[in-house]
C-alpha positions, 0 to 999 in steps of 0.5 A: 226526501229520503224516498228512493225514486225508481224509473218506471222500468227499474225494479227494486232489489228486495233480496238485501232487506230480506237477507238482512232480516233472516241473518238478524233472526239467526243472531236472535236465535243464537242469543236464546232470548227468552221472549223471542224463541225461533227454535221450537222445543217440545218440552211443554213450555212453549207453543208453535205460534210463539215462533211465528210471533217472533218471526213476525216481530223480526219481519215488522221491525226490519220492514219498518227500518227498510221502509224508513230508509228507502221511502222516508216518510212518504206514503206508499203507493200500491207497488211499494206496499206490495213490495213491503208485503213480499219482503215481510212474507218471505222473512216470516216464511223462512224464519218459521221453517228454519229447522227444516231448511237447515236440515236440508242444507246440511244434507246437501252439503254432505252430499256435495262433499266432493264439490266442496273439497275440490273447490275449498283446497283445504280452506273453509271456502265454499262450505263457509260461503254456504253458511255452514260451520265445519264443526256443525256439519261434522256434528250432524254427520257423526253425533247420535243426537245429530240435530241437537249437536248441529244446532248447538254448533251453529248457534255458537258460530252465529253469535260472533260471525256476522259473515257466516250468518249472512251466507247462511241467510243466502242459502236458506232464502235461495232454497225457499225461493227456488223450491218452495215459493217459486214452483207453485206461483209459476205454475199458477202464473202468479208473479211476485217481485224478485222471484229469481235466485240471482245471488249465488255463485255457480259453485254455491248453486252446484252444491244446493241444486245440481242433484235435482237438475234432471227432474227440473229440466223435465218438469220445470220445477223441483218437487217436494220429494226432491227436496227431501231426497226421496226417489220419485218416478217422473214417468208415473205422473205422465201416465196418470189420467187428468183428475178433477182438482177443483173439489179439493180446492173448494173443500179447502176454501170452504174450511177456510171460511169457517176458520176466518169466521172465528176471528182468531187473532193467532191465525188471521185470514183477514186484517182483524184490527190495527194490530194485525199485519198483512204478512200474518195473513200471508203466512196463515194462508200458506200454512192453512193450505199446507196443513189441509193438503197433508191428508192428500199426500198419500192418496196418489196425487202427484206433487204437481197436482198438490202444488197446483191445488195449493197455489189455488188455495193460497191465491184465493185466500190472499184475495178474499176481500177483493173477490168477495167485493167483486162477487157482491157487486155482481150479485147486486147488479145482476139482472137475475135479481130483478123482478122483471127477469124471467130467470130471476132467482127468488130473494130467499134463495140467493144465499144458498144458491150463490153462497 
């Protein structure tokens, strides 16, 4: 059998198939295939969901290749199915955030110029190992329309340089895992396979993350303000009184119910039909939480509080089917619903009382 058998104590490395798919996405974007867009163009000819759809197609195709190579025709167990969902979710998450992650990558390479110069000895060296082309960085630093010029430069390089694409995929995935996915999950004690960034050299790590080390040591995570280079005052969060975060999370989950009830195939929050993929649900849960919390970013909530709320929203939305099944089971078996119970809730009040 082609199925890869692991000892119970062994853990499968999910980074290689994820990196391969992201690298493949960079090539597809550089090829500028009309029905596979990975760069949103604001000229009225396309919708943002088209990028998400392309990312989903790449995730599905690469996921199927990895599944066949690793497991053959074997039926996936619960652990293997979770691994496939994690791979697909990360592929979609990175490919739909390419532009913001790449802009941040260029900022960090520009800030880390001294480190890069010292380590490279006049060769592309460290800059290349981070997946950044020299003319791309130069265009981003000097051109008037810097992002457009940098985009043209990296697409030209990615067309013919597989190693550059692979290196860039490593940088983008590292930033996503370490600063976007990881903090919220760890804060809520959620564990996914392969959450650690263990595929960078020390020099690469120094360029990507060292400027944020002081705050990381203090808080155990990197904040969104750090990601975008803004100054934040850690002391302010320490002095803020505890605020109830549940009402915001509850409002978000309530709004998600309304969205789910619409059964939108473009923004599914449940498996709607045989064409719906689980990674689409994962992606939409994260996207929904991020969109919902935008209106609270300017209302004196700390980044830690926002990440806590966001983690809870995503955690509930990803488990709606399981939670609702358990809720239904408890309601049906509760003594409160039995006529002989002194505290029985009248039948007609169950819906409004318990949702």
